[in-house]
C-alpha beads as a LAMMPS data file, in Angstrom:
LAMMPS data file: protein, C-alpha beads

321 atoms
320 bonds

1 atom types
1 bond types

-500.0 500.0 xlo xhi
-500.0 500.0 ylo yhi
-500.0 500.0 zlo zhi

Masses

1 110.0

Atoms # bond

1 1 1 -24.546 -8.786 -0.946
2 1 1 -28.057 -9.665 0.394
3 1 1 -27.518 -13.642 0.204
4 1 1 -26.135 -15.149 2.935
5 1 1 -24.425 -17.532 1.023
6 1 1 -22.834 -17.739 -2.527
7 1 1 -21.027 -19.883 -5.154
8 1 1 -17.484 -19.326 -6.483
9 1 1 -15.967 -15.962 -5.843
10 1 1 -18.092 -13.430 -5.707
11 1 1 -16.090 -10.033 -7.870
12 1 1 -17.196 -7.236 -5.934
13 1 1 -15.744 -3.296 -7.180
14 1 1 -15.285 -0.650 -4.851
15 1 1 -14.042 3.104 -4.605
16 1 1 -12.686 4.787 -2.475
17 1 1 -13.038 8.514 -3.152
18 1 1 -10.777 11.060 -1.765
19 1 1 -11.930 14.332 -0.968
20 1 1 -9.634 17.781 -1.282
21 1 1 -9.263 17.879 2.439
22 1 1 -7.726 14.028 1.956
23 1 1 -10.347 12.541 3.674
24 1 1 -12.650 9.083 2.470
25 1 1 -15.985 8.524 1.794
26 1 1 -17.787 5.603 4.484
27 1 1 -20.978 3.829 3.919
28 1 1 -22.237 2.465 6.467
29 1 1 -24.276 -1.646 5.666
30 1 1 -27.583 -2.243 6.191
31 1 1 -28.307 -4.194 9.505
32 1 1 -29.799 -6.768 7.361
33 1 1 -27.155 -6.930 4.779
34 1 1 -24.029 -9.936 4.867
35 1 1 -21.610 -7.914 7.417
36 1 1 -24.513 -5.531 8.230
37 1 1 -24.293 -2.422 10.127
38 1 1 -20.387 -2.421 9.058
39 1 1 -18.548 0.246 7.021
40 1 1 -17.427 0.050 3.848
41 1 1 -16.034 1.654 0.683
42 1 1 -19.279 2.643 -1.528
43 1 1 -19.307 -0.697 -4.059
44 1 1 -20.806 -3.803 -5.317
45 1 1 -20.576 -6.673 -7.536
46 1 1 -20.140 -7.058 -11.369
47 1 1 -22.839 -8.077 -13.414
48 1 1 -22.112 -10.870 -15.896
49 1 1 -20.049 -9.681 -18.541
50 1 1 -19.515 -5.840 -17.157
51 1 1 -16.145 -4.809 -17.069
52 1 1 -15.122 -3.135 -14.402
53 1 1 -14.446 0.200 -14.582
54 1 1 -18.284 0.020 -15.844
55 1 1 -19.257 -2.212 -12.926
56 1 1 -17.762 1.114 -11.298
57 1 1 -19.423 3.756 -12.350
58 1 1 -22.661 2.453 -12.468
59 1 1 -22.110 1.947 -8.872
60 1 1 -21.485 4.566 -7.943
61 1 1 -24.494 6.292 -9.626
62 1 1 -26.627 3.835 -7.780
63 1 1 -25.663 4.054 -4.707
64 1 1 -24.114 7.744 -4.255
65 1 1 -25.486 9.224 -7.347
66 1 1 -21.511 10.629 -8.320
67 1 1 -19.438 10.102 -11.841
68 1 1 -16.148 9.059 -11.799
69 1 1 -14.178 11.581 -13.649
70 1 1 -10.376 9.875 -12.397
71 1 1 -9.989 7.261 -11.237
72 1 1 -7.082 4.256 -10.662
73 1 1 -6.370 0.850 -9.482
74 1 1 -5.441 1.050 -5.898
75 1 1 -5.713 -3.063 -4.512
76 1 1 -7.299 -6.114 -5.300
77 1 1 -7.901 -8.121 -2.228
78 1 1 -9.538 -12.231 -2.090
79 1 1 -10.654 -13.174 1.031
80 1 1 -12.600 -16.331 2.139
81 1 1 -15.314 -15.762 4.671
82 1 1 -17.638 -18.475 5.775
83 1 1 -19.953 -17.763 3.760
84 1 1 -17.835 -17.663 0.496
85 1 1 -14.796 -16.095 -1.124
86 1 1 -15.144 -12.272 -2.408
87 1 1 -12.535 -10.554 -4.855
88 1 1 -12.497 -7.117 -3.564
89 1 1 -11.543 -4.714 -6.509
90 1 1 -10.734 -1.361 -4.969
91 1 1 -9.668 1.815 -6.773
92 1 1 -8.880 5.168 -5.805
93 1 1 -11.467 7.962 -6.848
94 1 1 -10.004 11.750 -6.615
95 1 1 -12.244 13.461 -9.226
96 1 1 -16.208 13.196 -9.567
97 1 1 -18.913 15.004 -10.658
98 1 1 -22.036 15.738 -8.505
99 1 1 -22.290 15.346 -4.736
100 1 1 -22.235 12.010 -2.875
101 1 1 -25.309 11.140 -1.191
102 1 1 -26.670 7.536 0.204
103 1 1 -29.208 6.691 -2.567
104 1 1 -30.471 3.577 -1.335
105 1 1 -31.102 5.183 2.221
106 1 1 -27.530 4.502 3.726
107 1 1 -25.533 6.325 5.865
108 1 1 -22.125 7.836 4.521
109 1 1 -19.887 9.957 6.223
110 1 1 -16.142 11.818 5.207
111 1 1 -13.450 9.811 7.524
112 1 1 -9.783 11.456 7.736
113 1 1 -7.724 8.731 6.853
114 1 1 -5.724 9.492 10.409
115 1 1 -9.467 7.873 11.814
116 1 1 -10.129 4.838 9.623
117 1 1 -8.758 2.543 12.844
118 1 1 -11.536 4.203 15.009
119 1 1 -14.693 2.533 12.802
120 1 1 -15.568 -1.562 12.184
121 1 1 -14.516 -2.752 8.446
122 1 1 -15.259 -6.348 7.185
123 1 1 -12.144 -8.137 7.639
124 1 1 -11.132 -7.891 3.735
125 1 1 -11.359 -4.562 3.954
126 1 1 -7.709 -4.440 6.241
127 1 1 -5.467 -4.407 3.056
128 1 1 -7.600 -1.273 2.011
129 1 1 -7.069 1.371 4.534
130 1 1 -3.294 -0.070 4.644
131 1 1 -2.986 0.659 0.781
132 1 1 -5.107 4.157 1.669
133 1 1 -2.710 5.279 4.540
134 1 1 0.752 4.550 2.336
135 1 1 2.304 6.697 -0.182
136 1 1 3.022 5.291 -3.988
137 1 1 6.764 6.313 -3.486
138 1 1 9.110 4.345 -1.442
139 1 1 12.475 5.265 -1.300
140 1 1 15.427 3.218 -0.681
141 1 1 18.328 4.580 0.110
142 1 1 21.320 4.112 -1.445
143 1 1 24.953 3.060 0.936
144 1 1 26.399 6.587 2.396
145 1 1 30.048 5.691 1.370
146 1 1 31.200 7.372 4.120
147 1 1 29.943 10.793 3.453
148 1 1 27.250 11.576 5.878
149 1 1 26.060 15.158 5.230
150 1 1 26.180 14.855 1.358
151 1 1 23.865 11.485 1.987
152 1 1 21.334 13.891 4.091
153 1 1 21.794 16.897 1.392
154 1 1 20.443 14.170 -1.257
155 1 1 17.255 12.952 1.175
156 1 1 16.364 16.214 2.217
157 1 1 16.453 16.456 -1.955
158 1 1 14.202 13.452 -2.298
159 1 1 11.511 14.324 0.308
160 1 1 11.366 18.157 -1.211
161 1 1 10.365 16.271 -4.081
162 1 1 7.703 14.552 -2.865
163 1 1 8.864 11.361 -0.848
164 1 1 6.919 10.174 2.002
165 1 1 8.330 6.609 2.981
166 1 1 11.774 6.053 2.844
167 1 1 13.561 2.534 4.000
168 1 1 17.521 3.280 5.707
169 1 1 19.544 0.291 4.169
170 1 1 23.238 1.384 5.252
171 1 1 24.522 -2.366 5.824
172 1 1 28.090 -0.833 5.106
173 1 1 27.791 0.864 8.350
174 1 1 29.087 -0.160 11.820
175 1 1 26.380 0.039 14.323
176 1 1 27.662 2.817 16.002
177 1 1 27.654 5.092 12.411
178 1 1 24.155 3.312 11.648
179 1 1 22.494 4.976 14.734
180 1 1 23.873 8.174 14.450
181 1 1 22.555 8.328 10.570
182 1 1 19.151 7.109 11.514
183 1 1 19.238 9.497 14.071
184 1 1 19.431 12.104 11.533
185 1 1 17.295 10.378 8.810
186 1 1 14.540 10.325 11.319
187 1 1 15.154 14.442 12.400
188 1 1 14.966 15.391 8.263
189 1 1 11.946 13.115 7.743
190 1 1 9.955 14.029 10.134
191 1 1 10.804 17.829 8.968
192 1 1 8.864 16.926 5.942
193 1 1 5.979 14.552 7.419
194 1 1 7.548 11.631 5.985
195 1 1 7.410 7.595 7.552
196 1 1 11.756 5.990 7.949
197 1 1 11.832 2.696 8.181
198 1 1 14.699 1.018 9.005
199 1 1 16.695 -1.820 7.602
200 1 1 17.838 -3.344 10.506
201 1 1 16.854 -5.240 13.854
202 1 1 13.094 -4.077 15.319
203 1 1 15.070 -3.856 18.548
204 1 1 16.416 -0.270 17.135
205 1 1 13.287 1.536 15.632
206 1 1 12.315 3.175 18.679
207 1 1 15.674 3.570 20.207
208 1 1 15.925 6.079 17.055
209 1 1 13.027 7.421 16.058
210 1 1 12.040 5.789 13.400
211 1 1 8.324 4.776 12.577
212 1 1 9.317 0.903 10.956
213 1 1 10.922 -1.035 10.325
214 1 1 11.856 -3.453 6.700
215 1 1 12.569 -7.103 7.048
216 1 1 14.939 -8.560 4.050
217 1 1 14.020 -11.820 2.822
218 1 1 16.346 -13.860 5.525
219 1 1 14.819 -12.070 7.988
220 1 1 11.589 -12.073 7.490
221 1 1 11.616 -16.045 7.193
222 1 1 13.096 -16.579 10.394
223 1 1 9.645 -14.583 12.171
224 1 1 6.289 -16.578 13.443
225 1 1 4.853 -13.128 13.715
226 1 1 5.139 -9.538 13.350
227 1 1 7.911 -8.011 15.196
228 1 1 6.254 -4.429 16.122
229 1 1 3.185 -3.372 17.294
230 1 1 0.078 -1.476 15.395
231 1 1 1.535 1.817 15.687
232 1 1 4.909 0.906 13.592
233 1 1 5.156 0.206 9.933
234 1 1 6.165 -3.430 8.748
235 1 1 7.326 -4.005 5.212
236 1 1 9.574 -7.134 3.383
237 1 1 11.645 -7.818 0.994
238 1 1 9.630 -10.274 -1.478
239 1 1 10.971 -12.278 -4.441
240 1 1 8.281 -14.617 -5.164
241 1 1 5.018 -15.985 -4.045
242 1 1 6.333 -17.981 -1.127
243 1 1 8.028 -14.775 0.550
244 1 1 4.699 -12.909 -0.209
245 1 1 2.976 -15.564 2.036
246 1 1 4.875 -15.216 4.797
247 1 1 4.855 -11.323 4.592
248 1 1 1.440 -11.327 4.902
249 1 1 1.101 -14.719 7.710
250 1 1 3.142 -12.215 9.972
251 1 1 1.301 -9.713 9.128
252 1 1 3.340 -7.397 7.593
253 1 1 1.767 -4.129 6.110
254 1 1 3.470 -4.418 2.581
255 1 1 5.586 -6.301 0.803
256 1 1 8.018 -4.673 -2.120
257 1 1 8.545 -7.450 -4.993
258 1 1 11.513 -7.497 -7.581
259 1 1 13.188 -7.773 -9.361
260 1 1 10.588 -6.652 -12.372
261 1 1 12.995 -5.136 -14.573
262 1 1 16.815 -6.338 -14.619
263 1 1 18.536 -3.913 -12.359
264 1 1 22.271 -2.929 -12.062
265 1 1 22.053 -3.231 -8.351
266 1 1 21.227 -7.720 -9.192
267 1 1 22.812 -8.047 -12.709
268 1 1 22.171 -11.885 -12.601
269 1 1 18.369 -11.964 -10.871
270 1 1 15.748 -13.082 -13.939
271 1 1 13.284 -10.270 -13.968
272 1 1 9.598 -11.436 -13.275
273 1 1 8.221 -8.584 -15.778
274 1 1 4.586 -7.114 -15.294
275 1 1 2.490 -10.126 -16.195
276 1 1 4.037 -12.341 -13.373
277 1 1 4.288 -9.161 -11.042
278 1 1 0.510 -8.659 -11.531
279 1 1 -0.296 -12.363 -10.736
280 1 1 2.145 -12.834 -7.807
281 1 1 0.738 -9.242 -6.122
282 1 1 -3.176 -10.102 -6.158
283 1 1 -2.815 -13.330 -4.825
284 1 1 -0.347 -11.412 -1.987
285 1 1 -3.958 -9.734 -0.499
286 1 1 -1.503 -6.887 0.479
287 1 1 -0.234 -3.644 -1.020
288 1 1 2.873 -4.062 -3.127
289 1 1 5.441 -2.378 -4.222
290 1 1 7.328 -2.966 -7.657
291 1 1 11.249 -2.692 -7.478
292 1 1 13.890 -3.671 -10.357
293 1 1 14.648 -0.568 -12.785
294 1 1 11.366 1.548 -11.408
295 1 1 11.460 5.129 -12.542
296 1 1 8.666 7.839 -11.668
297 1 1 7.680 7.467 -15.355
298 1 1 6.563 3.693 -14.757
299 1 1 3.605 4.585 -11.714
300 1 1 1.179 4.402 -13.776
301 1 1 2.402 0.838 -15.174
302 1 1 2.666 -0.237 -11.663
303 1 1 -0.844 0.655 -10.350
304 1 1 -2.263 -0.835 -13.775
305 1 1 -0.923 -4.350 -12.790
306 1 1 -1.803 -3.731 -9.416
307 1 1 1.299 -2.241 -7.136
308 1 1 0.768 0.056 -4.689
309 1 1 3.636 2.272 -5.989
310 1 1 7.155 1.525 -6.875
311 1 1 10.062 1.435 -4.663
312 1 1 13.700 2.397 -5.851
313 1 1 16.910 3.519 -5.007
314 1 1 18.404 5.567 -8.370
315 1 1 14.858 6.173 -9.573
316 1 1 13.862 8.357 -6.510
317 1 1 16.963 9.043 -4.670
318 1 1 17.821 12.815 -5.301
319 1 1 21.050 13.492 -6.421
320 1 1 22.104 16.804 -5.513
321 1 1 25.396 18.967 -7.502

Bonds

1 1 1 2
2 1 2 3
3 1 3 4
4 1 4 5
5 1 5 6
6 1 6 7
7 1 7 8
8 1 8 9
9 1 9 10
10 1 10 11
11 1 11 12
12 1 12 13
13 1 13 14
14 1 14 15
15 1 15 16
16 1 16 17
17 1 17 18
18 1 18 19
19 1 19 20
20 1 20 21
21 1 21 22
22 1 22 23
23 1 23 24
24 1 24 25
25 1 25 26
26 1 26 27
27 1 27 28
28 1 28 29
29 1 29 30
30 1 30 31
31 1 31 32
32 1 32 33
33 1 33 34
34 1 34 35
35 1 35 36
36 1 36 37
37 1 37 38
38 1 38 39
39 1 39 40
40 1 40 41
41 1 41 42
42 1 42 43
43 1 43 44
44 1 44 45
45 1 45 46
46 1 46 47
47 1 47 48
48 1 48 49
49 1 49 50
50 1 50 51
51 1 51 52
52 1 52 53
53 1 53 54
54 1 54 55
55 1 55 56
56 1 56 57
57 1 57 58
58 1 58 59
59 1 59 60
60 1 60 61
61 1 61 62
62 1 62 63
63 1 63 64
64 1 64 65
65 1 65 66
66 1 66 67
67 1 67 68
68 1 68 69
69 1 69 70
70 1 70 71
71 1 71 72
72 1 72 73
73 1 73 74
74 1 74 75
75 1 75 76
76 1 76 77
77 1 77 78
78 1 78 79
79 1 79 80
80 1 80 81
81 1 81 82
82 1 82 83
83 1 83 84
84 1 84 85
85 1 85 86
86 1 86 87
87 1 87 88
88 1 88 89
89 1 89 90
90 1 90 91
91 1 91 92
92 1 92 93
93 1 93 94
94 1 94 95
95 1 95 96
96 1 96 97
97 1 97 98
98 1 98 99
99 1 99 100
100 1 100 101
101 1 101 102
102 1 102 103
103 1 103 104
104 1 104 105
105 1 105 106
106 1 106 107
107 1 107 108
108 1 108 109
109 1 109 110
110 1 110 111
111 1 111 112
112 1 112 113
113 1 113 114
114 1 114 115
115 1 115 116
116 1 116 117
117 1 117 118
118 1 118 119
119 1 119 120
120 1 120 121
121 1 121 122
122 1 122 123
123 1 123 124
124 1 124 125
125 1 125 126
126 1 126 127
127 1 127 128
128 1 128 129
129 1 129 130
130 1 130 131
131 1 131 132
132 1 132 133
133 1 133 134
134 1 134 135
135 1 135 136
136 1 136 137
137 1 137 138
138 1 138 139
139 1 139 140
140 1 140 141
141 1 141 142
142 1 142 143
143 1 143 144
144 1 144 145
145 1 145 146
146 1 146 147
147 1 147 148
148 1 148 149
149 1 149 150
150 1 150 151
151 1 151 152
152 1 152 153
153 1 153 154
154 1 154 155
155 1 155 156
156 1 156 157
157 1 157 158
158 1 158 159
159 1 159 160
160 1 160 161
161 1 161 162
162 1 162 163
163 1 163 164
164 1 164 165
165 1 165 166
166 1 166 167
167 1 167 168
168 1 168 169
169 1 169 170
170 1 170 171
171 1 171 172
172 1 172 173
173 1 173 174
174 1 174 175
175 1 175 176
176 1 176 177
177 1 177 178
178 1 178 179
179 1 179 180
180 1 180 181
181 1 181 182
182 1 182 183
183 1 183 184
184 1 184 185
185 1 185 186
186 1 186 187
187 1 187 188
188 1 188 189
189 1 189 190
190 1 190 191
191 1 191 192
192 1 192 193
193 1 193 194
194 1 194 195
195 1 195 196
196 1 196 197
197 1 197 198
198 1 198 199
199 1 199 200
200 1 200 201
201 1 201 202
202 1 202 203
203 1 203 204
204 1 204 205
205 1 205 206
206 1 206 207
207 1 207 208
208 1 208 209
209 1 209 210
210 1 210 211
211 1 211 212
212 1 212 213
213 1 213 214
214 1 214 215
215 1 215 216
216 1 216 217
217 1 217 218
218 1 218 219
219 1 219 220
220 1 220 221
221 1 221 222
222 1 222 223
223 1 223 224
224 1 224 225
225 1 225 226
226 1 226 227
227 1 227 228
228 1 228 229
229 1 229 230
230 1 230 231
231 1 231 232
232 1 232 233
233 1 233 234
234 1 234 235
235 1 235 236
236 1 236 237
237 1 237 238
238 1 238 239
239 1 239 240
240 1 240 241
241 1 241 242
242 1 242 243
243 1 243 244
244 1 244 245
245 1 245 246
246 1 246 247
247 1 247 248
248 1 248 249
249 1 249 250
250 1 250 251
251 1 251 252
252 1 252 253
253 1 253 254
254 1 254 255
255 1 255 256
256 1 256 257
257 1 257 258
258 1 258 259
259 1 259 260
260 1 260 261
261 1 261 262
262 1 262 263
263 1 263 264
264 1 264 265
265 1 265 266
266 1 266 267
267 1 267 268
268 1 268 269
269 1 269 270
270 1 270 271
271 1 271 272
272 1 272 273
273 1 273 274
274 1 274 275
275 1 275 276
276 1 276 277
277 1 277 278
278 1 278 279
279 1 279 280
280 1 280 281
281 1 281 282
282 1 282 283
283 1 283 284
284 1 284 285
285 1 285 286
286 1 286 287
287 1 287 288
288 1 288 289
289 1 289 290
290 1 290 291
291 1 291 292
292 1 292 293
293 1 293 294
294 1 294 295
295 1 295 296
296 1 296 297
297 1 297 298
298 1 298 299
299 1 299 300
300 1 300 301
301 1 301 302
302 1 302 303
303 1 303 304
304 1 304 305
305 1 305 306
306 1 306 307
307 1 307 308
308 1 308 309
309 1 309 310
310 1 310 311
311 1 311 312
312 1 312 313
313 1 313 314
314 1 314 315
315 1 315 316
316 1 316 317
317 1 317 318
318 1 318 319
319 1 319 320
320 1 320 321
């Protein structure tokens, strides 16, 4: 993108290469280019009539001398700069052939995901960095129904199965019971390196040892700004473009969009289907989980329709016999 201005929407494909240590490859833009001096993910603009996977492979060959062997969609972000609008189409690449090197004399560097905040990126990359830090599965807990011991056993089973992001949704609990359950869940999640978000008042997050808050749609629309600092996670429940717009406006890190399919928990809600989900998720320009009838087997469909991954209660809850 060497031109200072462009007409229409500039479609750019980029790759987040992740190595065996969980680091991501960054490249530093040459000073004379648009957004020069900033760090970015390797990639470039699509040529006329070019398919995205073909453009991704071409750009990686030309820029860093590798051939992608395993890639999947990560996130699509539309961002308006003073010079024009960019559609950033980012793919996660976990396997490739060749050794990455700067074929265009650009500086490249492997950086831990936890250190990405120390680098300066173009504004369009902010949701990409968030998407890289978020896991593909988001567990929403069922109500504990009074049996705390069994609830925590089931939660541990889910964590053992690889869940790393949990929303504690226990609205049937009184304040004291919720606080006790949240502290126990936070401790358990910490043992497995998982993050716990509370579907409760944001003021309780620090007090109860959680890592963030999840806003239901009602609370989402009462806010005019982000309820917690950047050291915490903020998620939001959304059911359409208006909710997604509000989530982005207050600076939420991610959204959960539902229902993709009919669910037993909300039998009267009309399902949007994958095509509608894909359109709304792309317009949101932030990571969006698909919720509603989701199972682990739906992960590829979710990724291919622009989702961060899946969110689920039954589909991710580990019932212990």
